[in-house]
Structures are given as structure tokens and as C-alpha cells.
N, C-alpha and C positions, 0 to 999 in steps of 0.2 A: 507482227509479221514480218520478215526481212524479202523482198522481192525475188522473184526468182527469174531472170534472162538470160536463162542456157549455161551449158557447160561451159569451161575454157578451151576454145581450137586445138587448146595446148597439150591435153588429156591423153592423142591420139598420140603423140610423141613421148606425153609416160607409158604408156603403156608400153612406146615402139622399143624400149629404153629398157624397156622392165623384161620384155623377153629375154636379150642378149645377156639381164643383168641379175639374173632373180637370184641377191641374194642381199644378207641383211647391210653390209655394208654402202652397197648401193640404194639399197630402198634409204636408211635412215638423213641419208648421204642428202635424200628429195624426198624427206619425212615431211616436210611441210609442204610445199608441193600437194601430198595427196591429201595431208589436214585439208590445206583449206580450199581446194581447188576438184577436190572430187568425192569426200566423205563430208566436210561441211555442205556442199552444192549441193550435194545429192541430202540432206538434211530438207536444207530449205526448196529446194522438188517433193521435197516427201512430204510438208506442212501443205502446198500450194494443192496435193492432192486430196488431203486429208479436208481442204474449202471446197475443193472440187468437186468431191464428193456427196459432203455432206451437201450442196445448194442442187448437186444435181437428184440427192434422195439414193446415193448406193449405201447398199449395206456394205463396204470397203474393208480393212482396218487397214491406216496409214500412220501409223508410229514410226518417229525419226528413230528409233530406239530399239526398231526392232524389223524396217521393212529392207534396210540396208545389207545387202551381204556382206560380212568380213572378211578382207584382202588379203589377210592366210589363209593360207590353206592345212587340211587335216591333214598331216604326212607319215603320221601313225601308221596307219596300215597299207601305204601307198609306197612303189617301188621307187615314183617320181620324185625323189626328199625335195623341187625347188621350193620353198616356205608359201609365195604368192602366186593369184589369181593374175589372167592377167587380165582381165576383164571386171565391168562393171555390172554390177545385177542387183538389180531391184524390184520385192517381190510382194503384191498388196493381197492379200488372199483377202476371196469372197468371208463373212466374215461368219464360223459356226461354231458355236461352240464346244471344241474338243479338244486334248492335247495332242500340243506338236503344232498342231496347226500351217506353223509354214515348212513343214519338211510334208505335209501330205495333204494341205487342202489346195482346190482347184482357184484362181486366182489369176489376177497376170501380174505375166515377167517381162520387166521390163532388162534390155542383155546391151551392153558398148562394149565389142568387143574390134581389136582392129584387124581379123580377116571377115569379122559378120556381124552386124546391129538389128534384129527385132523383136518384133513385140510376141511373147506367148503365151498359153493357157491349155489347161488343160494338166493331167499328171503323169507326171515322168517316170517310169518305175515304178510302179506300187508294191507292194509288199504281195507276197501269194496270198497269204489272205486276203489283204481289199482288193487282191485282183481278181479270187474269188465270190467279190459283195461285185463287184462292180459289173464284172461281164451278166452276173445273175437281174442287174436290178437292168445291163442294156436287154437282156433277153426276153426280158419280164414285157418291158417296155420299150419294144424298136422303135415301131411306129413312130411313136411320140418323140423318143430319142433323135433319130431319124427326122425328124422333122424339124429338130433346134441346129441339125448341123448340116441341114441343107436351107436351113433362111439364107437367104439375101444378104440382109448385112452382116449376121454372122460369118459367111465365106467372106463376102468384100471384106472384113477385117481381120477374115485367118484365112489368105485364101490358101496357106498349104498345110500338110499333115506329116507328123514325121511316121515314117511306116518304115523301120528299118529292123525298128524286133519284134517279129512275127512269131508262130508255131511256124513250124515247119511240120507238127503231127500231127495227129484230131486231136478236137479239145476234147478233152473228159465231160463227159453228162453233157455232151451239145451231139443232135443228128446237123451230117452236114445240108441238110436241106430244112434248116433255120432260117430264117430270113436275113438273120443279126451274126451268121456264121459266120463269115470272112473278116465281117468287122472282130469278134469272138476269137479270133490266130489273134489279139493283138496284144505284145505287155506292156503295151506305154499310150496312154490316149494323151497328144499333144497336137496340136493346133498353131500356127504361128504366121507372122509377113513379116519376110522382111523390111529393115527401113535404111538410110542413108546416113554414113554419120553425119552428117550438118543436118537434121534434126531435133539430134540436141543438143547443139548452143544452141539454141535460139525456144520461147516460147511453146516452140509447135507440141511437143512432148506433151505436155501438159494434155492440151486437144487427144492427144495419137492417144494419150494412156486413157483418157475419160472418153473417149467410142469404142476401143476396146474392152473397156469392160462392162460398156454398158450392154454393147454386143455379144459377149460371151456369158454376161449375168443366167440367164436361162441352164444354160450349157455349166457353170461352177454350180449353182444350183443341185442339180442333177447328178453332179458325182459325189459330190460332198453331201450327199445325205445320205449314202451308204457308208459312211463315217462314222453315222449315228449306235452304226450295229457290230462295232469291233469291239 
């Protein structure tokens, strides 16, 4: 296995230039750089994480053919017709035997962008059916869930919470005196930590990802359990 030593620092320039040249002509001209320094290096990183997860006995999916998000955007139903994403995204789901695991499961997500780099865990904008199951699971097991999200190791790894998307009206089916009520108003369940760009240019990103996976394991298991009821 080829050793991972970090991403090429010039990926910052690549994505900066892509922001203002988001077209096929520019991308084809710079495709060789993308293939070598982003796509191929990501695969080496994923292989390194596969070994790290195995040694740490953590059940996360690490597969070079699976974890890396495609740089091509799906523009079929979007007003934004730019053909390419301007960030690097890699997702390691906690393993559970369900369909569409990459789209719906909780795990560890690594994001490299011009404006922001971060590591995150949780479920982003789950479907109405899944959201209903998550709310019930949290309401029925609030104190267990609270102990997970208030755990020091979890909070150190993911000190920020996405609170942008919440219900402004009453949560149907739940009383306002429910101890979990304010949390049940959420429509997305994501915790994250911002990272400096230079972490991606060294092996340190392996340690950060591994620590994040270990810290969020119970959180992901709790959320992913509801997927079996879909």
C-alpha cells in the first residue's frame, strides 16, 4: 500500500481557480492535477484509514471506490448549473447493513474547502420518514442520548452543532414539557469541528479522522439504529 503523507498544498489553488473557472474546458486542462493530487491521493488516504480503523477495531467503511464524493455536481434539478463541486468531501459511514448507507447513515465526514475545512458527524436533513424515527428514538431515550452528546470526548471532537434548520412551530406529537423538546425541533443532526487547511497537508488528518471516529462511535450507532426500521 502506498504511504499517505498528506495532500498537495496546491489543491488550495486548484479549488480557488475552479471557483472562477467552473467549466469543462478549464477542468479538462487541469484534469491531470485533479486525478493525481486529489482523486488518487484521496484513495491512498482512504486505504490508510481502512488500516487505521482495523487496528483500532472500529467498524467504519473505508473503500476507495465508495468513500470519496464525486467532484461532478448533479445539476438536473438545480438552478446552479456549475458542473463541478469546489470542495473535497470524504465520508466514512459507521457500518450498518442498509441500502443507501452513504446517503443516510451517520459516520465521519471530512471536508476541505476554500472557505472552510471541517470534520463532522451525524445526519444532515434526513427524510421526513427518517426524521420521525429519529425524534421518537431521542424522545424515548433522551437521557441516554444526552449522555452521549455531553460526553467530554465527543464535545472535544465536535464542539459545534448545526442549529440552522429548526422547526419554528410545535413539534407534532410531543409535549413542550418533554425534556428533549428543544432538541426535537431540529431537522438536522450534525456536530462538527473546523480544521485549519494545513492539517490536510500532513499525516495529521489520519489521526484527526481516527479520533473523530472513535469519539462519535456511540453517537452514530444511536442514530443509525433507526435505519433498521425504515
